[in-house]
C-alpha positions as CSV (number, residue, x, y, z in Angstrom):
1,M,0.0,11.8,-18.1
2,T,-0.2,11.7,-14.5
3,E,2.3,14.5,-14.5
4,A,-0.5,16.5,-16.1
5,E,-2.6,15.1,-13.7
6,A,-0.5,16.5,-11.1
7,R,-0.2,19.9,-12.6
8,T,-3.9,20.1,-13.1
9,A,-5.1,19.3,-9.2
10,C,-1.7,21.6,-8.0
11,R,-3.1,24.5,-10.3
12,L,-6.5,23.8,-8.7
13,A,-5.3,23.5,-5.3
14,G,-3.8,27.2,-5.7
15,L,0.0,25.8,-5.7
16,D,2.9,26.9,-7.1
17,I,4.0,24.1,-9.3
18,R,7.7,25.0,-10.5
19,G,9.9,22.6,-9.7
20,L,7.1,19.7,-9.7
21,R,9.7,16.9,-10.3
22,P,8.2,13.1,-10.1
23,V,9.4,10.9,-6.4
24,R,8.2,7.3,-7.7
25,I,5.8,5.7,-10.3
26,H,4.1,3.3,-8.9
27,S,0.7,1.4,-8.0
28,N,0.4,5.5,-7.4
29,A,2.2,8.7,-8.8
30,V,3.8,10.4,-6.1
31,F,5.3,14.1,-7.3
32,L,7.3,16.8,-5.1
33,L,6.6,20.2,-5.3
34,P,10.1,21.7,-3.7
35,R,9.0,24.9,-3.5
36,A,6.5,24.4,-1.2
37,R,8.1,21.4,-0.1
38,I,4.5,19.4,-0.5
39,I,4.2,15.9,-1.8
40,V,1.5,15.4,-4.3
41,R,0.0,11.6,-4.6
42,V,-1.4,10.9,-7.9
43,G,-3.8,8.1,-7.0
44,R,-4.6,5.3,-9.6
45,G,-6.8,1.5,-9.9
46,A,-9.8,-0.2,-8.6
47,D,-11.7,2.2,-6.2
48,A,-9.1,5.2,-6.3
49,V,-10.8,8.3,-5.5
50,G,-12.7,6.3,-2.2
51,R,-8.9,5.0,-1.4
52,A,-7.5,9.2,-1.1
53,M,-10.4,10.0,1.2
54,R,-10.1,7.5,3.6
55,A,-6.5,8.0,3.5
56,V,-7.3,11.9,4.0
57,E,-9.3,11.5,6.8
58,V,-7.3,8.7,9.1
59,T,-3.7,10.8,8.7
60,R,-6.2,13.0,9.8
61,W,-7.4,11.7,13.1
62,L,-4.3,10.2,13.8
63,V,-2.3,13.2,13.6
64,R,-5.2,14.2,16.3
65,E,-3.6,11.4,18.0
66,D,-0.7,11.9,17.8
67,F,0.6,9.0,16.4
68,P,3.4,9.0,14.0
69,S,1.8,9.5,10.8
70,V,2.9,11.8,7.3
71,V,0.5,15.1,7.6
72,P,-1.8,15.6,4.9
73,V,-1.9,19.4,3.7
74,K,-3.9,22.2,6.0
75,G,-6.2,24.4,3.9
76,V,-7.1,22.2,0.5
77,D,-9.6,20.2,0.1
78,Q,-9.1,17.5,-0.6
79,P,-8.3,14.8,-2.8
80,I,-8.6,16.9,-5.7
81,I,-10.9,15.1,-8.4
82,V,-9.3,15.2,-12.5
83,D,-9.9,14.2,-15.7
84,G,-7.1,11.1,-15.8
85,G,-8.8,8.5,-18.4
86,Q,-10.2,6.3,-15.3
87,E,-14.0,6.4,-14.8
88,E,-14.1,7.9,-11.5
89,G,-11.8,10.5,-12.2
90,T,-8.0,10.3,-10.6
91,P,-7.7,11.4,-7.3
92,V,-5.1,14.1,-6.0
93,T,-3.7,14.0,-2.6
94,F,-1.4,16.9,-0.7
95,W,0.9,15.8,1.6
96,E,3.7,17.9,3.9
97,Q,6.9,16.7,3.3
98,A,9.1,14.9,6.2
99,D,12.5,16.4,6.8
100,I,14.0,13.2,5.9
101,C,17.1,12.1,7.8
102,P,20.7,12.4,5.8
103,N,22.0,9.1,7.0
104,P,19.2,6.8,9.0
105,E,19.5,3.5,10.6
106,P,17.4,1.3,8.6
107,V,13.2,0.3,10.0
108,T,13.5,-2.5,12.2
109,G,11.7,-5.3,12.5
110,A,10.5,-4.3,16.5
111,E,9.9,-0.7,15.0
112,L,7.8,-2.0,13.1
113,G,6.0,-4.0,15.6
114,G,5.5,-0.8,17.9
115,L,4.4,1.0,15.9
116,L,1.3,-1.7,14.2
117,R,0.6,-2.0,18.4
118,R,0.2,0.8,19.0
119,L,-2.2,1.8,15.7
120,H,-4.6,-1.2,16.3
121,S,-5.2,-0.5,20.2
122,L,-6.7,3.0,18.4
123,G,-10.4,2.9,17.7
124,P,-11.1,5.7,14.5
125,P,-14.6,6.9,14.8
126,F,-15.3,7.0,11.3
127,V,-16.5,3.6,9.9
128,L,-14.0,2.2,7.5
129,P,-14.8,-0.1,5.0
130,V,-14.7,-3.7,5.4
131,F,-11.7,-6.1,3.8
132,R,-11.6,-6.5,0.4
133,P,-8.0,-7.0,-0.5
134,L,-8.0,-8.9,-4.1
135,D,-10.3,-6.3,-5.4
136,R,-7.9,-3.9,-7.3
137,L,-5.7,-7.6,-8.4
138,V,-9.0,-8.8,-10.0
139,A,-9.9,-4.9,-11.9
140,A,-5.8,-5.5,-12.9
141,V,-6.9,-8.8,-14.7
142,Q,-9.6,-8.1,-16.0
143,A,-8.6,-5.1,-17.5
144,S,-5.1,-6.6,-18.5
145,S,-4.8,-6.0,-22.5
146,W,-1.1,-7.9,-21.7
147,L,-1.6,-11.4,-19.8
148,H,-1.5,-14.5,-21.4
149,E,-5.5,-16.0,-20.9
150,S,-4.0,-18.9,-19.2
151,D,-2.6,-17.1,-16.3
152,R,-5.7,-14.8,-17.0
153,R,-8.0,-17.7,-16.0
154,W,-5.2,-18.8,-12.9
155,L,-5.3,-15.6,-11.5
156,D,-9.3,-15.6,-10.9
157,A,-9.9,-18.5,-10.0
158,R,-6.6,-18.3,-7.4
159,A,-8.6,-14.9,-6.7
160,V,-12.4,-16.8,-5.6
161,E,-10.3,-19.7,-4.1
162,L,-8.0,-16.9,-1.8
163,Q,-11.8,-15.4,-1.2
164,R,-13.4,-17.9,-0.1
165,G,-10.4,-19.0,2.0
166,L,-10.5,-15.6,3.6
167,D,-14.7,-15.9,4.1
168,A,-13.3,-18.4,6.9
169,V,-10.9,-17.5,8.4
170,E,-11.4,-16.4,12.3
171,S,-8.9,-14.1,13.8
172,R,-7.2,-14.0,17.1
173,L,-6.0,-10.6,17.0
174,G,-9.9,-9.7,15.9
175,A,-11.4,-6.8,13.3
176,G,-10.3,-3.5,13.8
177,L,-8.5,-0.9,12.0
178,V,-5.6,-1.5,10.2
179,H,-2.6,-0.1,7.7
180,G,-3.2,-2.4,4.6
181,D,0.1,-1.9,3.2
182,A,2.8,-2.4,6.4
183,Q,6.1,-2.8,5.1
184,L,9.1,-1.1,5.8
185,G,9.2,0.7,3.0
186,N,6.2,2.3,4.3
187,V,8.0,3.8,6.8
188,I,10.1,6.9,7.3
189,S,12.9,8.3,8.7
190,A,12.4,11.8,9.8
191,R,14.5,13.9,12.3
192,T,11.1,13.6,14.8
193,G,11.2,10.7,14.7
194,R,10.1,7.6,12.1
195,L,6.6,8.3,10.4
196,V,4.1,6.2,8.7
197,A,2.8,6.8,5.1
198,D,0.4,5.7,2.6
199,W,-2.6,4.9,4.2
200,D,-4.3,4.4,0.8
201,N,-5.3,0.6,2.3
202,A,-6.6,1.6,5.4
203,A,-9.9,-0.7,6.2
204,T,-11.2,-2.8,9.2
205,A,-9.9,-5.5,8.7
206,P,-8.2,-8.8,10.8
207,R,-5.0,-7.1,12.7
208,E,-3.3,-10.1,11.3
209,W,-3.0,-8.0,7.7
210,D,-0.7,-5.7,9.3
211,L,1.1,-8.6,10.2
212,I,1.9,-10.0,7.0
213,P,4.3,-8.0,5.2
214,A,7.1,-8.6,6.8
215,A,6.6,-12.3,6.4
216,A,6.0,-11.5,2.6
217,E,9.9,-9.8,2.8
218,E,11.5,-13.4,2.1
219,R,10.4,-13.4,-1.2
220,F,12.7,-10.6,-1.8
221,G,15.4,-12.1,0.2
222,G,15.2,-10.6,3.4
223,S,15.8,-12.2,6.6
224,P,13.5,-14.0,8.4
225,Q,14.7,-12.6,11.2
226,L,12.5,-9.7,10.4
227,L,9.1,-10.9,11.3
228,T,10.3,-12.8,14.6
229,Q,11.6,-9.1,15.4
230,M,8.3,-7.2,15.0
231,L,5.8,-10.2,16.1
232,T,8.1,-10.1,19.1
233,A,7.3,-6.2,19.5
234,Y,3.9,-6.6,19.1
235,G,3.1,-8.6,21.6
236,A,1.2,-11.6,20.0
237,D,2.0,-14.5,17.4
238,P,-0.3,-15.6,14.8
239,T,1.8,-17.9,12.4
240,L,0.2,-21.2,14.0
241,E,-2.8,-20.4,13.6
242,T,-4.8,-21.6,10.4
243,G,-5.3,-18.2,8.6
244,W,-1.7,-17.5,8.5
245,E,-1.1,-18.9,5.6
246,I,-4.4,-17.7,3.7
247,L,-3.5,-14.0,4.4
248,R,0.0,-14.5,3.4
249,D,-1.0,-15.8,-0.3
250,I,-3.5,-13.0,-0.4
251,Y,-1.1,-10.2,0.2
252,E,1.6,-12.0,-2.2
253,L,-0.8,-13.1,-5.2
254,R,-2.4,-8.9,-4.9
255,S,1.3,-7.7,-5.1
256,V,1.2,-8.4,-8.7
257,A,-1.2,-5.8,-9.4
258,A,0.8,-2.7,-10.1
259,H,2.4,-4.6,-12.2
260,I,-0.4,-5.9,-14.5
261,R,-1.3,-2.5,-14.4
262,R,2.1,-0.6,-16.2
263,A,3.6,-3.7,-18.2
264,P,2.2,-2.6,-21.2
265,S,4.8,0.3,-21.2
266,S,6.9,-0.7,-18.8
267,P,9.0,-3.5,-19.4
268,P,10.9,-4.0,-16.3
269,H,7.6,-4.1,-14.6
270,A,6.2,-7.3,-17.6
271,R,9.3,-8.8,-16.6
272,E,8.7,-8.6,-13.1
273,A,5.2,-9.7,-13.0
274,A,6.1,-12.2,-15.6
275,L,8.1,-14.1,-12.8
276,R,6.1,-13.3,-9.6
277,I,3.1,-15.3,-12.3
278,A,5.2,-18.1,-12.6
279,S,6.7,-18.8,-9.1
280,L,2.8,-18.1,-7.5
281,R,1.8,-20.7,-10.1
282,A,4.5,-22.9,-9.6
283,G,4.2,-22.7,-5.9
284,D,8.0,-21.5,-5.6
285,R,9.0,-19.7,-2.6
286,S,12.8,-19.5,-3.3
287,I,12.1,-17.9,-6.6
288,R,13.6,-14.2,-5.7
289,W,11.2,-11.3,-5.9
290,S,12.4,-7.3,-6.9
291,P,10.6,-4.3,-6.0
292,V,10.3,-2.5,-8.9
293,G,9.3,1.6,-8.2
């Protein structure tokens, strides 16, 4: 259904849909319009419309602030909301395709730390929603017919436990604008330099939240040096604060949501969801996770 929704939205936007092809289907579905050099994103999950609206609003402002962000297409009133089986409708957004380097150097922890330091120094002239990192997980768990009942009960109880912990966290870095999913994979290597993408989770939150994905890289076999390099460039180290482990555990728990949603129709997502849930329930951080596109 996601390609049909992308095509419908492109027609409504007056865009040439010839050659439309998928780039990535995960928590959002991403397509390319090669003739127009436009990236088309189809939103999914809880509060998809609100998140798409924030992504466009935040990035338009960031571009005016000369922050290195992906750029929403001008002249299109977006997001465009189409009927895609979601109660609130399915949001579709349009982005300028970046001129990607053919053989880029990998993004480093130091580069990510510098980008986040710069982002966290900015104050948007509009109100962003307060950080609610577990909402999409809770919605995915409640809607799933794929989950075993014991896993459903555990996920629900763990989400409640972590939300209570989050409510008690005192942020050393303070609350402010966060990207919301500041992982290396959301930094694009364009010919003009690094660009930050995927702003659907932008919110007002403890700034530590944007540093957590680097810590979670160890789940995927990444080096702990990534976090060290990032924190050095960022200029602060909150890892010994009492709230750090709570934020890390929330980030890792919520990562299961997209896999739960796609598990019924995608065996790779089902296997990864089962692996992550089992390792989280066992408290075993030695089990390696894998990204699933």
